[in-house]
C-alpha positions as CSV (number, residue, x, y, z in Angstrom):
1,M,36.8,32.6,30.3
2,I,34.8,33.2,27.3
3,L,31.3,35.1,26.3
4,G,29.0,34.2,23.8
5,R,25.9,36.4,22.6
6,P,22.1,35.7,22.2
7,L,21.2,34.7,18.8
8,K,17.6,35.0,17.9
9,T,16.4,32.2,15.5
10,A,13.0,31.8,13.5
11,A,14.3,27.9,13.1
12,V,16.9,26.1,14.9
13,L,18.8,24.2,12.3
14,A,21.0,26.9,11.0
15,C,22.0,27.4,14.7
16,A,23.8,23.9,14.4
17,L,26.1,24.8,11.6
18,L,27.6,27.5,13.7
19,M,29.0,24.7,16.4
20,I,32.2,24.4,14.6
21,S,33.7,26.8,12.5
22,V,39.5,29.5,12.7
23,S,53.0,40.1,10.8
24,S,52.0,41.0,14.2
25,P,54.3,41.1,17.3
26,S,54.8,38.1,19.4
27,P,54.4,38.1,23.1
28,G,57.7,38.5,24.7
29,P,59.2,35.8,26.9
30,D,57.1,34.1,29.5
31,L,57.0,36.1,32.3
32,S,53.8,34.8,34.1
33,Q,55.6,33.2,37.0
34,G,54.4,29.5,36.4
35,L,51.0,30.1,35.0
36,F,49.1,28.9,32.0
37,P,51.1,31.1,29.6
38,E,48.9,30.4,26.9
39,S,45.7,31.8,28.7
40,A,43.7,35.1,28.0
41,V,42.6,36.7,31.4
42,I,39.3,38.5,31.1
43,I,38.2,40.8,34.4
44,R,34.7,42.8,34.4
45,G,34.5,46.2,35.4
46,G,32.7,45.3,38.5
47,E,35.7,43.5,39.8
48,M,37.4,46.8,40.2
49,P,35.1,49.1,42.0
50,S,37.5,52.1,42.8
51,L,38.1,52.5,39.0
52,A,34.3,52.8,38.2
53,G,33.4,55.4,36.0
54,T,37.0,56.7,35.0
55,E,37.6,57.3,31.2
56,I,38.8,54.1,29.6
57,S,41.1,55.9,27.6
58,A,43.0,57.1,30.7
59,L,43.9,53.5,31.6
60,L,46.8,51.7,31.2
61,L,48.0,48.2,32.3
62,A,51.6,47.7,33.4
63,A,53.9,44.7,34.7
64,L,57.1,44.3,36.5
65,R,59.8,43.9,33.9
66,D,63.7,43.9,35.3
67,G,62.5,46.0,38.4
68,E,60.7,48.6,36.6
69,L,57.0,48.9,35.9
70,R,56.4,48.7,32.0
71,A,53.2,48.9,29.9
72,I,51.6,45.6,28.2
73,P,49.0,45.2,25.6
74,F,45.6,45.2,27.0
75,Q,42.1,46.5,25.9
76,V,38.7,47.2,27.5
77,D,35.9,45.8,25.4
78,E,32.4,47.6,26.4
79,V,29.4,45.7,27.1
80,R,25.8,47.4,26.3
81,N,22.8,45.4,27.0
82,G,24.5,42.2,27.3
83,E,26.4,42.7,23.8
84,H,30.0,44.1,23.1
85,V,30.1,47.2,21.7
86,F,32.1,47.4,18.5
87,D,34.2,49.9,16.6
88,W,32.1,49.2,13.5
89,V,28.1,48.3,13.3
90,S,26.2,47.8,10.0
91,P,22.7,49.0,9.6
92,L,21.3,45.3,9.8
93,G,23.6,45.0,13.2
94,R,21.9,48.0,14.5
95,E,18.6,46.7,13.7
96,K,19.9,43.5,15.5
97,G,20.4,45.6,18.7
98,L,24.3,46.0,18.3
99,Y,26.0,49.4,19.0
100,D,29.2,51.3,18.4
101,R,29.0,53.1,21.6
102,D,28.3,52.6,25.3
103,V,25.7,54.7,27.1
104,D,28.4,56.0,29.3
105,N,30.2,57.4,26.7
106,G,33.7,55.5,27.1
107,R,33.8,55.1,30.8
108,L,34.4,52.0,32.8
109,D,31.3,50.3,34.1
110,A,30.7,47.0,35.7
111,D,30.0,44.9,32.8
112,D,33.0,45.9,30.7
113,E,35.7,43.7,30.1
114,L,39.6,44.1,30.6
115,V,41.5,41.7,28.3
116,F,45.0,40.8,28.5
117,M,47.3,37.6,27.9
118,A,48.6,35.8,31.0
119,R,52.1,35.7,29.5
120,D,52.5,39.3,29.6
121,L,51.9,39.1,33.8
122,G,55.1,39.5,35.8
123,P,56.1,39.5,39.8
124,R,54.8,41.5,42.3
125,A,55.4,45.3,42.7
126,E,56.4,47.0,46.3
127,S,54.7,50.2,44.9
128,V,53.5,51.7,41.7
129,K,54.2,55.4,42.8
130,E,57.0,55.2,39.9
131,S,54.2,55.5,37.6
132,G,52.7,58.7,38.7
133,A,49.2,57.0,38.5
134,E,46.1,58.7,40.2
135,K,44.5,55.4,41.2
136,A,46.3,52.0,40.7
137,V,44.4,48.6,41.1
138,E,46.8,45.1,41.7
139,L,45.4,42.3,39.6
140,A,46.7,38.8,41.0
141,V,46.1,36.0,39.1
142,T,46.7,32.6,40.8
143,D,47.0,29.1,39.3
144,P,44.9,26.9,41.8
145,T,47.2,23.9,40.8
146,S,50.4,25.3,41.7
147,G,49.6,28.2,44.0
148,K,51.5,30.5,41.8
149,T,50.5,34.0,41.7
150,A,51.5,36.7,39.1
151,Y,50.6,40.4,38.7
152,A,49.5,43.3,36.5
153,Y,48.3,46.8,37.5
154,L,45.8,48.8,36.1
155,L,46.8,52.3,36.3
156,L,44.8,55.7,35.8
157,K,46.5,58.7,34.3
158,S,50.0,56.9,34.6
159,R,52.9,58.9,32.8
160,L,54.2,55.3,31.7
161,T,54.9,55.0,27.6
162,P,51.8,53.0,26.4
163,S,52.6,49.5,24.7
164,R,52.2,49.9,21.0
165,D,52.0,45.9,20.2
166,D,49.3,44.7,18.5
167,Y,48.7,41.1,18.7
168,V,46.2,40.7,16.3
169,K,45.3,42.1,12.7
170,M,42.1,42.0,11.0
171,D,41.3,43.0,7.4
172,I,38.2,42.7,5.1
173,S,38.9,42.9,1.6
174,G,37.5,41.0,-1.6
175,G,34.9,39.6,0.3
176,R,36.8,37.6,3.0
177,L,37.9,37.9,6.4
178,H,41.6,37.8,7.1
179,V,43.1,37.6,10.5
180,E,46.9,37.8,11.1
181,T,49.0,36.9,14.3
182,S,52.4,35.8,15.1
183,R,51.2,32.2,15.5
184,Y,48.7,32.0,12.5
185,K,47.1,33.4,9.4
186,L,43.6,32.8,8.6
187,S,41.3,33.5,5.9
188,Q,37.4,32.7,5.6
189,P,34.7,34.1,3.2
190,A,33.1,36.9,4.9
191,D,29.5,35.4,4.5
192,R,30.2,32.1,5.8
193,G,31.0,30.4,8.7
194,Y,33.8,28.4,7.9
195,F,37.6,29.0,7.2
196,D,39.3,27.5,4.3
197,E,42.8,29.0,5.0
198,L,45.1,28.3,7.9
199,R,48.8,28.7,8.1
200,V,50.4,28.0,11.2
201,L,53.9,29.3,12.7
202,T,56.4,26.4,12.9
203,A,59.2,25.7,15.6
204,K,61.4,26.8,12.5
205,G,59.9,30.0,12.6
206,D,58.4,30.0,9.3
207,F,54.6,29.4,8.5
208,S,53.2,26.2,7.1
209,K,51.7,25.4,4.1
210,N,47.7,25.5,4.4
211,L,46.5,23.2,6.7
212,V,42.8,22.9,5.7
213,I,40.7,22.9,2.5
214,R,37.7,24.1,5.1
215,N,35.9,22.7,8.1
216,Q,32.8,21.1,8.1
217,T,29.7,20.3,9.9
218,P,28.0,17.5,8.1
219,A,24.8,15.9,9.7
220,R,22.6,13.0,9.2
221,I,19.0,14.1,9.1
222,K,15.6,12.3,9.2
223,V,12.5,14.7,9.1
224,K,9.4,13.0,10.9
225,L,6.1,12.1,9.2
226,I,7.3,12.7,5.4
227,G,10.3,10.7,5.9
228,I,13.0,12.8,4.3
229,A,16.4,11.8,5.0
230,G,19.7,12.7,3.9
231,E,23.0,14.3,4.7
232,K,23.9,18.0,4.7
233,D,26.8,20.5,5.4
234,F,25.2,23.5,6.9
235,Y,28.3,25.5,5.9
236,D,27.3,25.0,2.1
237,L,23.7,26.2,2.9
238,I,24.6,29.5,5.4
239,R,24.7,32.7,3.8
240,G,25.0,35.7,5.7
241,E,26.8,39.2,6.0
242,P,29.2,41.1,8.6
243,I,27.3,43.1,10.8
244,A,29.8,44.2,13.5
245,A,33.6,44.1,14.2
246,K,36.2,45.4,16.6
247,D,39.9,45.2,16.1
248,G,41.7,45.3,19.2
249,P,45.4,45.0,20.4
250,V,44.7,41.5,22.2
251,R,41.5,40.2,20.8
252,V,39.4,40.8,17.5
253,L,35.8,40.4,17.6
254,W,33.9,39.4,14.7
255,R,30.0,39.4,14.3
256,C,28.0,37.7,11.4
257,A,24.2,37.2,10.8
258,G,22.9,35.3,8.2
259,G,20.2,32.8,7.0
260,A,20.0,29.1,5.7
261,D,17.6,27.3,3.3
262,F,17.5,23.6,3.8
263,G,15.8,22.9,0.5
264,G,14.1,19.5,0.4
265,F,13.9,19.3,4.4
266,K,11.4,22.5,4.2
267,I,13.1,24.1,7.0
268,K,14.5,27.5,6.8
269,G,16.2,29.6,9.6
270,E,18.5,32.4,10.9
271,G,21.6,32.3,12.8
272,G,24.7,34.1,13.4
273,T,28.0,34.1,15.5
274,E,30.7,36.0,17.2
275,Q,34.0,34.9,16.8
276,H,37.0,35.9,19.1
277,Y,40.7,35.8,17.8
278,Y,43.5,36.2,20.0
279,V,47.3,35.8,19.2
280,N,47.7,31.9,19.7
281,R,43.8,31.0,19.7
282,M,40.5,31.2,18.2
283,D,37.3,31.1,19.9
284,Q,33.8,30.6,18.2
285,P,31.1,30.8,20.9
286,V,27.5,30.5,20.3
287,I,24.2,30.9,22.3
288,M,21.5,29.5,20.5
289,D,18.0,30.9,21.3
290,I,15.9,28.1,20.3
291,P,12.1,28.7,19.5
292,F,10.6,24.9,19.4
293,N,12.0,21.6,20.5
294,F,14.1,20.0,17.4
295,N,12.5,16.7,17.9
296,M,9.1,18.1,17.0
297,M,10.3,18.2,13.4
298,L,13.1,15.9,13.3
299,S,13.6,12.1,14.3
300,S,17.3,12.2,14.2
301,F,20.1,15.0,14.0
302,D,23.4,13.0,14.1
303,I,26.2,15.5,13.6
304,R,29.9,15.7,13.4
305,G,32.4,18.5,13.2
306,V,35.7,18.1,11.1
307,M,38.3,19.7,9.4
308,L,39.3,18.6,5.9
309,L,43.1,18.6,5.5
310,N,44.8,20.1,2.6
311,P,46.9,16.7,1.0
312,Q,49.7,19.1,0.6
313,A,50.0,19.6,4.4
314,R,50.6,15.9,4.9
315,P,52.1,13.8,7.0
316,L,50.6,15.0,10.2
317,T,49.5,12.9,13.4
318,Y,46.2,13.0,15.3
319,Y,46.1,12.7,19.2
320,D,43.7,12.1,21.8
321,I,42.7,10.1,24.9
322,S,41.7,7.0,22.6
323,H,44.9,7.5,20.6
324,R,47.8,8.5,22.6
325,A,50.2,6.8,20.4
326,G,48.9,8.7,17.4
327,V,47.2,8.5,14.3
328,K,49.4,8.9,11.3
329,I,47.5,11.1,8.8
330,D,49.4,10.3,5.6
331,G,46.7,9.4,2.8
332,V,46.5,5.7,3.8
333,P,43.4,4.3,5.2
334,D,43.7,3.2,9.0
335,A,40.7,1.2,9.0
336,K,39.0,-1.5,6.7
337,D,35.8,0.9,6.2
338,G,38.1,3.9,5.8
339,H,37.6,5.8,9.2
340,L,38.0,5.5,12.7
341,I,35.8,6.2,15.5
342,G,36.9,6.4,19.0
343,Q,35.1,4.6,21.9
344,E,36.3,6.8,24.6
345,P,34.5,10.2,25.2
346,R,36.7,13.3,25.0
347,D,36.3,16.9,24.8
348,W,39.8,17.9,23.1
349,C,42.0,16.3,20.7
350,V,45.5,17.8,18.7
351,L,46.7,17.9,15.2
352,S,50.5,18.1,15.1
353,G,53.7,17.4,12.8
354,N,56.4,19.5,11.0
355,G,56.9,21.6,14.0
356,L,53.3,22.8,14.6
357,S,50.1,22.0,16.8
358,V,46.6,22.5,16.4
359,Y,44.3,21.8,19.6
360,F,40.4,21.5,19.3
361,I,38.5,21.9,22.4
362,T,34.9,21.7,22.8
363,H,32.6,23.1,25.5
364,F,29.4,21.7,25.7
365,P,26.0,23.0,27.7
366,E,25.8,21.6,31.0
367,G,24.0,17.8,30.8
368,W,25.3,17.5,27.4
369,D,28.5,15.7,27.9
370,S,26.7,12.6,29.3
371,R,24.5,12.3,26.4
372,L,26.7,12.6,23.4
373,K,29.2,10.5,22.0
374,R,32.0,13.2,21.9
375,V,34.5,10.7,20.2
376,S,37.2,10.9,17.7
377,F,36.6,10.7,13.8
378,V,39.3,10.0,11.7
379,D,38.7,9.6,7.9
380,D,42.1,9.4,6.2
381,G,42.5,8.2,2.6
382,P,44.4,9.2,-0.8
383,A,41.8,11.8,-1.9
384,R,40.9,13.2,1.3
385,S,41.5,13.4,5.1
386,A,38.9,14.7,7.7
387,V,39.7,14.7,11.4
388,G,37.6,15.8,14.1
389,S,34.8,14.8,16.6
390,E,31.7,12.5,16.0
391,F,29.2,14.2,18.3
392,G,26.3,11.8,17.9
393,E,22.6,12.1,18.2
394,M,21.5,15.9,19.1
395,V,17.9,15.7,18.4
396,D,16.4,15.6,21.9
397,L,19.3,18.0,23.4
398,L,18.3,21.0,21.1
399,S,15.1,21.7,23.0
400,K,13.2,25.1,23.3
401,G,15.3,27.6,25.3
402,I,18.8,29.1,25.3
403,H,21.9,26.9,25.0
404,V,25.5,27.6,24.9
405,Y,28.2,25.8,22.8
406,M,31.8,26.7,22.0
407,V,34.6,25.5,20.1
408,R,38.2,26.7,20.8
409,F,41.5,26.1,18.8
410,Y,44.8,27.0,20.3
411,I,47.9,26.9,18.1
412,M,51.4,25.9,19.2
413,P,54.7,26.5,17.2
414,E,55.7,23.0,18.5
415,D,55.4,19.2,17.8
416,F,52.8,17.8,20.5
417,K,54.1,15.7,23.2
418,W,52.0,14.4,26.3
419,G,52.3,16.5,29.2
420,K,52.1,19.8,27.0
421,E,48.1,19.5,27.4
422,K,48.6,20.4,31.2
423,E,50.2,23.9,30.2
424,I,46.6,24.7,28.7
425,E,44.0,25.6,31.3
426,D,41.1,24.1,29.5
427,M,42.5,21.1,29.2
428,A,44.3,20.9,32.7
429,G,40.9,21.0,34.5
430,Q,41.6,24.2,36.3
431,K,40.9,27.7,35.5
432,L,42.8,30.8,36.7
433,T,41.8,32.9,39.7
434,V,41.8,36.6,39.7
435,S,41.7,39.3,42.7
436,C,41.4,42.7,42.3
437,Q,42.6,44.9,45.1
438,A,42.9,49.0,45.0
439,M,46.2,50.2,45.9
440,P,47.1,53.3,48.2
């Protein structure tokens, strides 16, 4: 479950660049009773009416461990006017309508978000009286494919000792954003939308070399009437600044705003993104509020999203449904023209090798899937290797109005094998379901 936030734009092209962007304790052994262990669970406050209006600081989340209730990591992210409430908001962020305090002064309301990891769930408890809680809500999380259910208990004013585990750490220093978890270490310029350092935990228990030079969104653009054409990588054009952040134990929220100048294309714009970082994944949700139809100005807008790989991290192997046997990424071209373009549409792919896997998953707006190529792109050569997606022509899709788009990366400390993708709910085609029940 993912939430993007509306981004007001003066021109649309700047939004497109945001489509592709990614020692803390590790979650304990998987006790989630057969659920998707890599999933994060997000529950709205409105689903727990018996706790409405209670002090968020008095809440504690617990699960059964060896027959005893024990606290597990969680956070409540408050929401105000459709935007997350942050720990820190810059003056520009305030101008854009962001807040560091909710109107209810820290009390749980209907749009607030309870966040925790499915891996931390446990079996059902017969009672929570041992916790001494004034109120309790049982959270039942079910895998619809297997019918298996695991549980957690949200407690008010419990005498249990709170969890001190912090799965995600964030630091802003030297003009850069640094995110560190037990699964990965990421770094990126604070004023840009791309990351240029990604080190990943391997099956041996150490961290890999930096996997990337950077991630890119090159686009082939043609402007109507004046005939200007060319290729631009939007990450080279955007400049922005951090405007809000929240560093929680389960996820980090990071918000940027910026602008882009496309030079000879005579187009300028504004944009931004809110990125979410979890222990095992990175989310980059974007909502674009487009003020005019893209095809009014452009005759073509053909885009791909790729990661430029660090040659020192090779060899690796690329997998998707068009390349089930894998494509070796070793600096040796795999096609006469230097790159491979897939034939079968897909929304995910995997880069794997040396005891690690990075999954790329793209969620498009409804109606886009049938109109985009969404095929694999592999460009492997001695000087550079790029892997990702050829999205195709988007000029008619970016019409006036709001469009939701999101890219997610999962980080796994193991080599990819077919069947592993079914352990991730985004790829399995099913979503966890949640029911909330007040306890006597």
